[in-house]
ZAKOLGU-838811 format. One record per residue (C-alpha): x, y, z; residue number from 1. Coordinates in Angstrom, 3 decimals. Example, Ala and Ser with C-alpha at 12.3 -4.5 7.8 and 13.67 -1.06 7.14 Angstrom:
<pts>
{{12.300,-4.500,7.800},1};
{{13.670,-1.060,7.140},2};
</pts>
This chain:
<pts>
{{182.342,-319.891,-155.551},1};
{{186.788,-320.130,-156.808},2};
{{188.841,-316.870,-155.401},3};
{{191.209,-314.975,-156.759},4};
{{193.742,-312.924,-155.120},5};
{{197.565,-311.171,-156.083},6};
{{199.844,-308.939,-154.174},7};
{{197.998,-305.925,-155.048},8};
{{194.369,-307.108,-155.382},9};
{{191.766,-307.890,-153.185},10};
{{190.491,-311.589,-152.703},11};
{{187.300,-311.419,-155.532},12};
{{185.336,-314.771,-157.216},13};
{{186.826,-314.866,-160.499},14};
{{184.188,-314.209,-163.390},15};
{{182.490,-312.469,-160.516},16};
{{180.472,-309.611,-160.503},17};
{{183.169,-307.473,-160.507},18};
{{184.459,-308.525,-163.842},19};
{{180.858,-306.799,-165.150},20};
{{181.513,-303.934,-163.223},21};
{{182.665,-300.953,-165.142},22};
{{186.086,-299.300,-165.232},23};
{{185.045,-296.682,-162.606},24};
{{183.165,-298.919,-159.988},25};
{{186.649,-301.654,-160.376},26};
{{188.684,-298.124,-159.667},27};
{{186.973,-298.110,-155.957},28};
{{188.188,-301.693,-155.019},29};
{{190.142,-302.034,-151.791},30};
{{193.037,-304.384,-150.609},31};
{{192.301,-306.671,-148.410},32};
{{193.097,-310.260,-147.475},33};
{{189.816,-311.804,-147.442},34};
{{186.160,-312.079,-148.471},35};
{{182.986,-312.689,-146.362},36};
{{179.576,-312.951,-147.620},37};
{{176.111,-312.237,-145.393},38};
{{172.819,-313.174,-146.651},39};
{{170.051,-311.841,-144.520},40};
{{167.012,-312.945,-145.645},41};
{{163.673,-311.201,-144.561},42};
{{159.974,-312.199,-144.367},43};
{{158.879,-312.613,-147.787},44};
{{161.122,-313.742,-150.874},45};
{{159.616,-311.184,-153.284},46};
{{161.848,-308.449,-150.702},47};
{{165.493,-309.653,-150.918},48};
{{168.592,-307.640,-149.863},49};
{{172.081,-309.329,-150.285},50};
{{175.394,-307.738,-148.587},51};
{{178.893,-308.729,-149.747},52};
{{181.896,-307.077,-147.878},53};
{{185.334,-307.408,-148.974},54};
{{187.368,-305.561,-146.836},55};
{{185.798,-302.010,-146.997},56};
{{184.214,-302.419,-149.463},57};
{{180.116,-303.936,-149.289},58};
{{178.126,-304.504,-152.472},59};
{{174.734,-304.644,-151.990},60};
{{171.785,-306.246,-154.464},61};
{{168.134,-305.369,-153.943},62};
{{164.949,-307.089,-155.328},63};
{{161.820,-305.881,-153.937},64};
{{158.278,-306.951,-155.307},65};
{{157.330,-306.641,-158.837},66};
{{160.354,-304.416,-159.441},67};
{{163.352,-306.168,-161.479},68};
{{165.937,-303.635,-160.691},69};
{{169.312,-303.801,-159.144},70};
{{171.345,-301.281,-157.286},71};
{{174.954,-301.710,-156.711},72};
{{176.757,-299.747,-153.736},73};
{{180.349,-299.103,-153.707},74};
{{181.942,-297.838,-149.778},75};
{{185.322,-296.731,-149.573},76};
{{187.204,-293.975,-149.140},77};
{{186.161,-292.154,-151.879},78};
{{182.732,-292.553,-151.046},79};
{{179.592,-294.229,-151.399},80};
{{178.366,-294.718,-155.119},81};
{{175.301,-296.123,-155.709},82};
{{173.736,-296.986,-159.840},83};
{{171.943,-299.661,-161.362},84};
{{172.947,-302.730,-163.478},85};
{{170.949,-305.512,-164.614},86};
{{173.814,-307.459,-166.346},87};
{{175.708,-306.435,-162.957},88};
{{172.607,-308.251,-161.308},89};
{{172.271,-310.839,-163.420},90};
{{176.329,-311.952,-162.903},91};
{{176.047,-311.888,-159.172},92};
{{172.886,-313.974,-159.333},93};
{{174.121,-316.981,-161.775},94};
{{178.096,-316.824,-160.098},95};
{{177.120,-316.355,-156.631},96};
{{173.698,-317.711,-156.719},97};
{{172.067,-314.860,-154.692},98};
{{168.909,-315.271,-155.591},99};
{{167.270,-318.976,-154.367},100};
{{164.315,-319.899,-156.183},101};
{{161.186,-319.045,-155.185},102};
{{158.400,-321.328,-154.273},103};
{{157.152,-323.444,-157.455},104};
{{154.185,-324.114,-155.570},105};
{{152.263,-325.115,-152.329},106};
{{151.016,-328.998,-151.602},107};
{{149.088,-330.812,-149.397},108};
{{150.020,-333.673,-147.822},109};
{{147.423,-335.976,-146.036},110};
{{148.935,-338.803,-143.983},111};
{{147.307,-341.961,-142.958},112};
{{148.582,-345.391,-141.500},113};
{{147.849,-349.055,-140.808},114};
{{148.637,-352.153,-138.910},115};
{{150.257,-350.051,-135.605},116};
{{150.767,-351.921,-132.940},117};
{{148.374,-352.225,-129.914},118};
{{150.531,-350.840,-126.954},119};
{{149.534,-353.098,-124.202},120};
{{146.775,-355.608,-124.297},121};
{{144.225,-353.977,-122.626},122};
{{144.599,-350.740,-125.119},123};
{{145.042,-349.766,-128.170},124};
{{147.701,-346.495,-129.018},125};
{{146.887,-343.061,-129.141},126};
{{148.638,-342.247,-132.578},127};
{{150.022,-338.802,-133.620},128};
{{152.476,-337.818,-136.426},129};
{{155.420,-335.281,-136.451},130};
{{156.286,-334.223,-139.736},131};
{{159.761,-332.953,-139.811},132};
{{162.155,-331.008,-142.459},133};
{{165.802,-331.811,-142.289},134};
{{168.133,-328.508,-142.738},135};
{{171.510,-328.612,-142.867},136};
{{171.920,-331.977,-141.492},137};
{{169.194,-331.527,-138.511},138};
{{166.096,-332.243,-138.150},139};
{{163.104,-329.428,-137.353},140};
{{159.513,-330.135,-136.651},141};
{{156.883,-328.442,-139.200},142};
{{153.988,-329.687,-137.817},143};
{{151.867,-332.382,-136.231},144};
{{148.547,-334.173,-136.773},145};
{{145.826,-334.257,-134.055},146};
{{146.031,-337.168,-131.685},147};
{{142.933,-339.731,-132.660},148};
{{142.610,-341.946,-129.299},149};
{{142.602,-345.693,-129.373},150};
{{143.362,-346.273,-133.386},151};
{{145.172,-348.678,-134.823},152};
{{144.880,-347.246,-138.567},153};
{{144.020,-344.201,-137.978},154};
{{143.399,-341.585,-140.943},155};
{{144.180,-337.643,-139.607},156};
{{142.115,-334.695,-140.633},157};
{{144.939,-332.628,-140.143},158};
{{146.241,-331.641,-143.560},159};
{{150.086,-330.824,-143.594},160};
{{151.180,-327.599,-146.111},161};
{{155.004,-327.168,-147.637},162};
{{156.565,-325.571,-150.011},163};
{{158.017,-327.562,-152.803},164};
{{161.161,-326.549,-155.117},165};
{{161.660,-328.569,-157.892},166};
{{165.573,-327.853,-157.297},167};
{{165.976,-328.956,-153.941},168};
{{166.381,-332.453,-152.249},169};
{{163.530,-331.856,-149.699},170};
{{163.877,-334.570,-147.304},171};
{{160.958,-335.355,-145.128},172};
{{160.594,-337.543,-141.914},173};
{{157.238,-338.620,-140.710},174};
{{157.271,-339.909,-137.011},175};
{{154.732,-342.180,-135.210},176};
{{154.045,-341.293,-131.599},177};
{{151.641,-342.709,-129.236},178};
{{150.398,-339.570,-127.079},179};
{{149.959,-340.912,-123.710},180};
{{146.542,-339.956,-122.383},181};
{{145.553,-336.401,-121.258},182};
{{148.765,-334.834,-122.319},183};
{{149.086,-334.198,-126.310},184};
{{152.934,-333.401,-125.591},185};
{{155.619,-336.172,-127.195},186};
{{157.380,-335.564,-123.563},187};
{{156.092,-338.867,-122.305},188};
{{155.338,-340.538,-125.429},189};
{{156.318,-343.363,-127.135},190};
{{157.756,-343.789,-130.229},191};
{{156.152,-346.038,-132.838},192};
{{158.388,-345.611,-135.798},193};
{{159.497,-343.097,-138.403},194};
{{159.601,-343.104,-142.577},195};
{{161.918,-340.743,-144.393},196};
{{161.675,-340.083,-147.422},197};
{{162.002,-336.684,-150.017},198};
{{159.212,-334.385,-151.318},199};
{{159.939,-335.160,-154.784},200};
{{158.881,-338.949,-153.969},201};
{{155.610,-338.240,-152.665},202};
{{154.766,-335.569,-155.340},203};
{{155.647,-337.883,-157.839},204};
{{153.847,-340.928,-156.886},205};
{{150.921,-338.862,-155.324},206};
{{150.435,-341.206,-153.182},207};
{{153.669,-342.725,-150.937},208};
{{153.178,-346.272,-148.419},209};
{{156.395,-347.394,-146.563},210};
{{156.622,-349.279,-143.657},211};
{{157.349,-347.906,-140.590},212};
{{161.251,-348.370,-139.066},213};
{{161.351,-348.679,-135.749},214};
{{164.345,-347.989,-133.285},215};
{{167.486,-349.407,-134.941},216};
{{165.813,-349.339,-138.702},217};
{{163.942,-353.294,-138.022},218};
{{160.179,-353.185,-139.516},219};
{{157.250,-354.081,-138.232},220};
{{153.579,-354.321,-139.849},221};
{{152.920,-350.831,-139.738},222};
{{153.192,-348.802,-142.136},223};
{{151.730,-344.869,-143.711},224};
{{150.710,-343.252,-146.719},225};
{{151.391,-339.665,-147.986},226};
{{149.371,-338.087,-150.552},227};
{{150.364,-335.632,-152.231},228};
{{148.001,-332.854,-154.077},229};
{{148.786,-329.147,-155.406},230};
{{146.976,-326.186,-153.656},231};
{{144.887,-324.300,-156.084},232};
{{144.692,-320.554,-156.093},233};
{{141.674,-320.226,-154.233},234};
{{142.749,-318.717,-150.807},235};
{{139.664,-318.122,-149.065},236};
{{138.125,-320.525,-146.721},237};
{{134.539,-321.495,-145.129},238};
{{133.440,-321.412,-141.791},239};
{{130.966,-324.197,-141.485},240};
{{128.839,-325.370,-138.566},241};
{{126.296,-328.671,-137.801},242};
{{124.156,-330.292,-136.173},243};
{{121.966,-333.681,-136.128},244};
{{118.569,-334.429,-134.745},245};
{{116.733,-337.548,-133.595},246};
{{120.218,-339.415,-134.197},247};
{{119.483,-343.311,-134.239},248};
{{121.082,-344.856,-130.835},249};
{{123.415,-347.433,-131.042},250};
{{124.337,-347.770,-127.331},251};
{{122.541,-350.220,-124.814},252};
{{123.066,-348.185,-121.473},253};
{{123.140,-344.967,-122.892},254};
{{122.521,-342.885,-125.821},255};
{{124.849,-342.180,-128.919},256};
{{128.275,-340.058,-128.463},257};
{{128.351,-338.898,-132.199},258};
{{130.883,-337.027,-134.469},259};
{{131.023,-336.051,-138.282},260};
{{133.338,-336.795,-141.110},261};
{{133.372,-334.699,-144.620},262};
{{135.174,-336.157,-147.384},263};
{{135.616,-334.670,-150.811},264};
{{134.763,-337.079,-153.968},265};
{{138.063,-336.551,-156.016},266};
{{137.869,-336.972,-159.933},267};
{{139.302,-340.675,-159.764},268};
{{136.407,-341.689,-157.680},269};
{{138.451,-341.943,-154.429},270};
{{137.936,-339.987,-150.975},271};
{{139.851,-337.562,-149.135},272};
{{139.675,-336.882,-145.591},273};
{{138.318,-332.957,-145.178},274};
{{137.193,-332.244,-141.500},275};
{{136.281,-334.738,-138.133},276};
{{133.996,-333.379,-135.693},277};
{{134.692,-333.590,-132.088},278};
{{132.615,-336.511,-130.247},279};
{{129.791,-335.304,-128.676},280};
{{129.050,-337.437,-126.221},281};
{{125.468,-339.455,-124.836},282};
{{123.591,-336.769,-127.005},283};
{{121.213,-337.940,-129.984},284};
{{120.471,-334.480,-131.158},285};
{{124.178,-333.174,-131.209},286};
{{125.166,-329.392,-131.940},287};
{{129.481,-329.390,-133.036},288};
{{131.429,-326.683,-133.229},289};
{{132.473,-324.598,-135.644},290};
{{135.068,-325.253,-138.105},291};
{{136.926,-323.191,-141.036},292};
{{138.435,-325.026,-144.244},293};
{{139.562,-324.097,-146.920},294};
{{137.747,-324.097,-150.360},295};
{{140.505,-326.095,-151.480},296};
{{140.826,-328.496,-148.964},297};
{{136.573,-328.851,-149.290},298};
{{135.803,-328.955,-152.686},299};
{{139.268,-328.263,-154.890},300};
{{137.410,-324.978,-155.847},301};
{{134.967,-326.731,-157.496},302};
{{131.494,-325.990,-155.984},303};
{{129.527,-328.936,-157.608},304};
{{132.286,-331.291,-156.199},305};
{{130.351,-333.856,-154.336},306};
{{131.269,-334.242,-150.719},307};
{{129.954,-337.031,-148.881},308};
{{129.330,-336.822,-145.082},309};
{{129.036,-339.873,-142.534},310};
{{127.837,-340.352,-138.733},311};
{{129.605,-342.433,-136.243},312};
{{129.034,-343.276,-132.637},313};
{{132.069,-342.990,-131.281},314};
{{133.088,-346.323,-128.964},315};
{{136.273,-346.089,-126.942},316};
{{137.684,-349.105,-128.165},317};
{{137.970,-347.655,-131.858},318};
{{135.785,-350.016,-133.593},319};
{{132.743,-347.113,-134.448},320};
{{129.478,-347.611,-135.386},321};
{{127.844,-346.304,-138.029},322};
{{125.191,-344.435,-138.079},323};
{{124.141,-343.125,-141.518},324};
{{125.420,-340.835,-144.135},325};
{{124.426,-338.301,-147.298},326};
{{126.410,-336.388,-149.958},327};
{{126.160,-332.848,-151.047},328};
{{127.795,-330.106,-152.330},329};
{{129.695,-326.777,-151.406},330};
{{127.144,-325.127,-154.127},331};
{{123.948,-326.695,-151.944},332};
{{125.535,-325.310,-148.795},333};
{{125.770,-322.159,-149.704},334};
{{122.115,-321.683,-150.083},335};
{{121.972,-321.175,-146.153},336};
{{123.811,-317.555,-146.661},337};
{{120.488,-316.536,-147.728},338};
{{118.377,-317.106,-144.784},339};
{{117.331,-320.880,-145.888},340};
{{117.724,-323.458,-143.815},341};
{{119.663,-326.896,-145.277},342};
{{119.226,-330.273,-143.542},343};
{{119.821,-333.371,-145.134},344};
{{118.551,-337.412,-144.062},345};
{{120.920,-339.087,-142.314},346};
{{120.791,-342.664,-144.383},347};
{{121.743,-345.984,-143.571},348};
{{121.894,-347.881,-146.637},349};
{{121.668,-351.675,-145.135},350};
{{118.642,-350.720,-143.000},351};
{{117.094,-348.963,-146.059},352};
{{117.227,-352.334,-147.974},353};
{{116.362,-354.066,-144.820},354};
{{113.696,-352.650,-143.401},355};
{{110.612,-351.758,-144.785},356};
{{108.638,-348.583,-143.175},357};
{{112.937,-346.955,-142.618},358};
{{113.141,-343.506,-143.317},359};
{{116.195,-341.816,-142.150},360};
{{118.868,-342.749,-139.113},361};
{{118.251,-338.762,-138.211},362};
{{118.769,-335.392,-140.285},363};
{{122.055,-333.547,-139.730},364};
{{121.568,-329.157,-140.049},365};
{{123.921,-326.850,-141.384},366};
{{123.427,-323.830,-138.580},367};
{{125.907,-321.686,-140.274},368};
{{128.133,-321.120,-143.767},369};
{{130.190,-317.981,-144.329},370};
{{132.939,-317.794,-146.547},371};
{{136.158,-316.289,-145.269},372};
{{138.679,-314.191,-147.346},373};
{{141.787,-314.967,-146.322},374};
{{144.879,-312.066,-146.221},375};
{{147.985,-312.732,-146.988},376};
{{150.800,-311.344,-144.878},377};
{{152.063,-308.857,-147.770},378};
{{148.310,-307.774,-147.902},379};
{{148.462,-306.435,-144.287},380};
{{152.207,-304.646,-144.952},381};
{{151.256,-303.439,-148.140},382};
{{147.853,-302.194,-145.984},383};
{{149.837,-300.173,-143.906},384};
{{150.183,-302.459,-140.544},385};
{{153.655,-301.563,-139.146},386};
{{155.998,-304.635,-137.393},387};
{{156.451,-302.735,-133.566},388};
{{160.388,-304.647,-132.800},389};
{{161.462,-304.551,-128.997},390};
{{164.294,-305.999,-127.330},391};
{{164.597,-307.414,-123.921},392};
{{168.103,-308.158,-122.427},393};
{{168.993,-310.754,-119.722},394};
{{171.702,-308.331,-117.222},395};
{{171.430,-311.646,-114.368},396};
{{174.806,-312.448,-112.704},397};
{{174.456,-315.831,-114.516},398};
{{176.077,-314.062,-117.671},399};
{{179.480,-313.487,-116.036},400};
{{181.144,-310.104,-115.242},401};
{{181.265,-308.282,-118.250},402};
{{184.497,-307.178,-117.925},403};
{{186.044,-310.877,-117.871},404};
{{186.500,-312.558,-121.703},405};
{{184.462,-315.271,-120.808},406};
{{181.200,-313.382,-119.716},407};
{{178.211,-313.554,-122.259},408};
{{178.133,-309.772,-122.098},409};
{{181.920,-309.077,-122.633},410};
{{182.376,-306.676,-125.826},411};
{{184.826,-307.918,-127.507},412};
{{186.941,-305.185,-129.985},413};
{{186.338,-307.194,-132.701},414};
{{184.188,-310.056,-132.294},415};
{{180.282,-309.090,-131.031},416};
{{178.944,-311.185,-128.679},417};
{{176.150,-313.999,-128.892},418};
{{173.813,-310.946,-127.743},419};
{{174.455,-308.835,-130.160},420};
{{174.554,-311.171,-133.047},421};
{{171.283,-312.711,-132.087},422};
{{169.877,-308.794,-131.893},423};
{{171.220,-307.968,-134.973},424};
{{170.247,-310.865,-137.153},425};
{{166.934,-310.104,-135.667},426};
{{166.630,-306.648,-135.710},427};
{{167.973,-306.063,-138.678},428};
{{164.577,-307.932,-140.593},429};
{{162.335,-306.202,-138.351},430};
{{163.436,-302.607,-138.938},431};
{{162.174,-302.871,-142.539},432};
{{159.006,-303.062,-141.573},433};
{{158.910,-300.085,-139.183},434};
{{158.417,-297.018,-140.765},435};
{{160.015,-294.715,-137.842},436};
{{162.998,-297.142,-137.027},437};
{{162.613,-296.525,-133.037},438};
{{162.838,-299.754,-131.273},439};
{{162.052,-299.793,-127.288},440};
{{165.071,-301.449,-125.435},441};
{{164.568,-303.120,-121.918},442};
{{166.701,-304.991,-119.734},443};
{{165.550,-307.441,-116.890},444};
{{167.403,-309.028,-113.447},445};
{{169.994,-306.153,-112.848},446};
{{170.500,-303.596,-110.197},447};
{{170.280,-299.989,-111.749},448};
{{171.051,-296.448,-110.572},449};
{{170.408,-294.539,-108.829},450};
{{169.140,-296.710,-105.911},451};
{{170.717,-300.117,-107.437},452};
{{167.683,-301.861,-106.911},453};
{{166.642,-304.988,-109.218},454};
{{164.587,-304.508,-111.711},455};
{{163.018,-306.710,-114.308},456};
{{161.492,-304.042,-117.268},457};
{{163.940,-301.388,-117.113},458};
{{164.866,-298.943,-120.160},459};
{{168.245,-299.995,-121.327},460};
{{169.103,-296.029,-122.414},461};
{{167.258,-295.536,-118.736},462};
{{164.644,-293.457,-120.100},463};
{{162.146,-294.274,-118.484},464};
{{159.713,-291.492,-120.560},465};
{{161.207,-292.617,-123.677},466};
{{162.975,-296.212,-124.180},467};
{{163.148,-296.098,-127.825},468};
{{166.811,-296.334,-129.545},469};
{{167.233,-294.621,-132.709},470};
{{167.528,-297.977,-135.204},471};
{{169.012,-301.351,-134.670},472};
{{172.608,-299.205,-134.333},473};
{{171.056,-297.202,-131.239},474};
{{169.989,-300.259,-129.320},475};
{{173.861,-301.575,-129.521},476};
{{174.740,-298.704,-128.285},477};
{{172.081,-298.410,-125.937},478};
{{173.360,-301.884,-124.515},479};
{{176.479,-301.205,-124.675},480};
{{176.685,-298.065,-122.758},481};
{{174.419,-299.385,-119.809},482};
{{176.851,-302.482,-119.212},483};
{{179.108,-299.962,-117.062},484};
{{176.643,-298.621,-114.931},485};
{{174.396,-301.524,-114.047},486};
{{175.584,-304.558,-111.677},487};
{{174.156,-307.985,-113.112},488};
{{172.165,-310.122,-110.267},489};
{{168.756,-311.855,-110.758},490};
{{166.620,-313.552,-110.435},491};
{{165.625,-314.281,-114.337},492};
{{161.875,-313.139,-114.650},493};
{{160.578,-312.007,-117.791},494};
{{156.615,-312.420,-117.269},495};
{{157.076,-308.333,-116.290},496};
{{158.600,-307.403,-119.782},497};
{{156.174,-309.263,-121.540},498};
{{152.947,-308.001,-119.680},499};
{{155.034,-304.584,-120.835},500};
{{154.959,-304.869,-124.490},501};
{{151.008,-307.292,-123.916},502};
{{150.186,-303.398,-122.631},503};
{{150.909,-301.617,-125.997},504};
{{149.201,-304.234,-128.258},505};
{{146.372,-304.243,-125.987},506};
{{145.391,-300.716,-126.845},507};
{{146.093,-301.030,-130.177},508};
{{143.702,-304.226,-130.198},509};
{{140.944,-302.365,-129.063},510};
{{141.394,-300.322,-132.489},511};
{{140.460,-303.002,-134.435},512};
{{142.458,-302.272,-137.177},513};
{{145.418,-303.985,-138.976},514};
{{148.077,-300.834,-137.912},515};
{{150.683,-302.279,-135.564},516};
{{151.396,-305.799,-134.937},517};
{{154.148,-306.375,-131.414},518};
{{157.447,-308.632,-131.784},519};
{{159.206,-308.952,-128.260},520};
{{162.554,-310.081,-128.716},521};
{{163.612,-311.881,-125.309},522};
{{167.572,-312.822,-125.010},523};
{{168.514,-315.133,-121.779},524};
{{171.239,-316.766,-120.951},525};
{{169.163,-319.625,-118.516},526};
{{165.953,-320.703,-117.701},527};
{{163.470,-318.498,-116.466},528};
{{162.067,-318.314,-112.665},529};
{{159.076,-316.795,-112.977},530};
{{157.527,-320.130,-115.284},531};
{{153.634,-319.977,-113.510},532};
{{153.525,-315.866,-114.440},533};
{{155.289,-316.430,-117.957},534};
{{152.842,-318.854,-118.616},535};
{{149.701,-316.938,-117.424},536};
{{151.253,-313.729,-119.353},537};
{{151.819,-315.442,-123.080},538};
{{148.140,-317.028,-122.423},539};
{{146.437,-313.930,-122.467},540};
{{149.010,-312.287,-124.654},541};
{{147.906,-314.782,-127.115},542};
{{144.479,-312.944,-127.499},543};
{{146.669,-309.556,-128.836},544};
{{148.366,-308.662,-132.231},545};
{{151.420,-309.911,-130.927},546};
{{155.020,-313.070,-130.755},547};
{{157.039,-313.379,-128.557},548};
{{160.917,-314.583,-129.674},549};
{{162.897,-316.271,-127.137},550};
{{166.383,-316.938,-127.855},551};
{{168.989,-318.945,-125.720},552};
{{172.230,-317.457,-125.283},553};
{{175.169,-319.689,-124.110},554};
{{175.313,-323.240,-123.445},555};
{{172.802,-323.868,-120.423},556};
{{170.454,-326.741,-120.495},557};
{{167.009,-325.134,-122.228},558};
{{165.290,-328.146,-122.226},559};
{{162.240,-327.012,-119.494},560};
{{162.217,-323.757,-122.061},561};
{{160.589,-325.866,-124.571},562};
{{157.478,-325.870,-122.879},563};
{{156.866,-322.036,-123.813},564};
{{156.907,-323.599,-127.254},565};
{{153.631,-324.449,-128.081},566};
{{155.173,-326.625,-130.767},567};
{{155.057,-329.897,-127.754},568};
{{151.197,-329.615,-126.899},569};
{{149.663,-326.832,-125.793},570};
{{150.716,-324.540,-123.663},571};
{{148.329,-323.586,-120.414},572};
{{148.084,-320.817,-117.821},573};
{{148.597,-322.337,-113.961},574};
{{144.641,-322.473,-113.846},575};
{{144.082,-324.398,-117.232},576};
{{143.511,-321.902,-119.793},577};
{{145.211,-322.748,-123.472},578};
{{146.791,-320.143,-125.354},579};
{{144.447,-318.939,-128.018},580};
{{147.089,-319.403,-130.928},581};
{{150.717,-320.492,-130.528},582};
{{153.061,-317.378,-130.311},583};
{{155.977,-318.155,-128.597},584};
{{159.199,-319.144,-130.796},585};
{{162.280,-320.507,-128.754},586};
{{165.497,-321.268,-130.256},587};
{{168.705,-322.406,-128.494},588};
{{171.595,-319.895,-129.722},589};
{{174.590,-322.684,-129.657},590};
{{172.367,-324.395,-132.620},591};
{{173.118,-321.229,-134.990},592};
{{176.891,-320.869,-133.273},593};
{{178.703,-321.654,-136.257},594};
{{175.621,-320.868,-139.295},595};
{{175.252,-318.076,-140.442},596};
{{173.048,-314.522,-139.196},597};
{{170.604,-315.175,-141.892},598};
{{170.227,-319.120,-140.539},599};
{{169.252,-317.561,-137.073},600};
{{166.942,-315.171,-137.975},601};
{{165.070,-317.545,-140.984},602};
{{164.733,-320.154,-137.728},603};
{{163.114,-317.566,-135.402},604};
{{161.343,-315.312,-137.764},605};
{{160.117,-318.597,-139.998},606};
{{156.462,-318.526,-138.424},607};
{{155.918,-314.265,-137.123},608};
{{153.922,-313.975,-140.831},609};
{{151.242,-316.990,-140.347},610};
{{150.971,-315.417,-136.616},611};
{{149.911,-311.721,-137.722},612};
{{147.786,-313.120,-140.650},613};
{{145.903,-315.687,-138.394},614};
{{145.714,-312.869,-135.480},615};
{{144.174,-310.774,-138.587},616};
{{141.985,-313.051,-139.693},617};
{{140.787,-314.676,-136.611},618};
{{139.504,-311.402,-135.615},619};
{{138.258,-311.097,-138.979},620};
{{140.510,-307.243,-139.138},621};
{{140.936,-306.649,-142.865},622};
{{143.793,-304.863,-144.183},623};
{{143.273,-301.240,-144.184},624};
{{144.137,-301.152,-148.089},625};
{{144.106,-304.401,-149.704},626};
{{146.767,-304.659,-152.723},627};
{{145.928,-304.517,-155.957},628};
{{147.922,-307.589,-157.538},629};
{{147.128,-310.763,-156.426},630};
{{149.965,-312.936,-154.556},631};
{{151.284,-315.827,-155.138},632};
{{151.961,-316.996,-151.459},633};
{{149.238,-318.637,-149.187},634};
{{149.743,-318.587,-145.548},635};
{{147.922,-321.368,-143.883},636};
{{144.718,-319.980,-140.863},637};
</pts>
C-alpha cells in the first residue's frame, strides 16, 4: 500500500478510498504523521468490521450477513459523520484488501500410510498423524487422527475438514508419530517422519502420495497418501449403532475380538473408509458403541450409494483375521427408523465357495439409526443465543510491582500492557454477541481490602453483588482503578474462578435452551499452582455450555500449561475421568507480541464456534428460532 505525505496533509494511501470520498468527507481530514491499520475479525466471515485509524480520524467499514451496504465514520474535532457509499467500500477493498475472500469450499482429507518401520524387533508402531497448517511462518496444529495400535500400514478413519481458498497458498504439514502405549500425547512419542505440501496440490491431484521425510530430510521406505474430497452441502448427521450375533471364532484359546469397518463405494469403484468401531474383546456377539457420521461422509448424500461393511477379528500383531462382509445402502438402513429390525448375513466368500453347507459367519444387526439435524453457529446466534463473556486477571506478585515500568501490570500513558492488549483483542470480538454489553471481571492471587486477605475470585470493581462492567472499556477502567488498591500476592490458583463461571453455566444448562453460552478469558503470567483442582474443574465444565481461553502473559515457560489444552491428548481429572469435549484453548501472548490484535483474537477464538455447536448438538438442543436461510458454513461435530 503506497503512502503519501506533505506538510499540510496526513499520511494517506495513494489512490485510496479517501480519493473517492466526497468533498465533505475530505474536509474532515486532520493533519497527522502516521497511519495505522487495525483489523478486528470476528467469529464469522459474513460479519466483519474493519478499522482505519489516521491520527484522530477513524474510518470504519462494516459488512454484515446478507447486507451489502457499507458505512464510513469520520471522527474529528467537528464530530462524527456517518454515511453509506458503495464506491468508497469498493475502492477500499481494491486498494487495501480489506475483505478477505470467503471460503470457496470445504474439503475432507483422508490419510493412510505405508511401509512404516517397526519400532523394534518385537512390536510394530502405534501410528498417529498430526495435521499442521502454516500461518505467518509458524506451524499450528489443526487436528490429529486416532492412534492405530500395531500397524505398519494404517488407514485412519479420522477425516480432516479443511477450508479451501483458491487464491491462497495453504501450506500443510502431515507429521507421523509413534505413540507409546497407554499415552495418546506427543510428549513421549517418537517422530517417524513428515510430509509438506499445499492444499492446492492435494485438491488438484485428488490423491497425493509422497515419501515421509525423517529428521535431516532423509527419505525412508515409508510414505503417506492423502485423498481429498469436496464436502457437499448436506450438513446432517446420522447416528448408528450395530451389534452382531454368532460370529465365527478365529482364536484357538479364546473367542474372537471383533470390530466393524464401514466403507463407502465411490463412483470410480474405489472404497473410502467411513468408520471403524472399537474392538470388543473375547465376544462372539458384540455390541459396538453408537457413533455419529455426516451423511456426506457416509454416502455423499446419495442414500442409494453402496456401502461395504467388514467384520474383523483383532490381533495384537496387526494381522487381523477376516470374519465376513456384507453390502447395504443408507436407504436400507433407514427402514430401522420405522421400527423394523434390520440385519445382514456376514459372509466369508472363501467359505461360501469351499464349504457346501456354509450359511454365514454370523449376523450383524442395526440397533439404531437416527438422522440428526446439525445446526450451525449462526443458527444459534441468530436464534438468540448470547455469549456471556467473563474476564479473570492474574494479580500475583510474580507480575512485578505495578508502579515499576518493568511490571506486566504497569500502566504506560501511551502503550497498553500485555494484559490490556489481550483483553481488548478478545473482548472486542465477544461483545458483539452480548446484548447488554455487561461483562463480569474478576481477579485472583491478590490481597484485597478491607482486611487484605488473599482472594482467588474477587470482583475487580469490588462489588461482589454486581461484578459486571459496562462494556470492554468498563473492564479496562475497573482493572486500572483496582491496581492501586490491592497488593499483589499469590499463589496462582484458577480453579475457583472456573468453578464460579461453571456455576452460572450450570444454571443455564438446566433450562435446556440455547440462550447463553459462557466464555471465560483467563489472563495469567505463569504456570498455575492448583493444577489438580483445575483439571477437575475443567472436566466438570466440559459438560456445560462453557469454553475457557487462557492467555499466558509475559516470558515465562508455559510448557506445563499445554496439558490443559486438549489438543495434546485427552485431559483427565486426577481421578482419571476424561473431558467430555475439548473446551480449553491456551495461547502464549509472546507468540503474538509483534502481530496484530486480530492474529491473537483469531487464534484464541477460532475454536469457539465449533465448541458452541458441539455442545448444543450433542445435547440435542435446537436453536430457539432457526434462520430462514441456508448457511454455507459447516461445522464438524
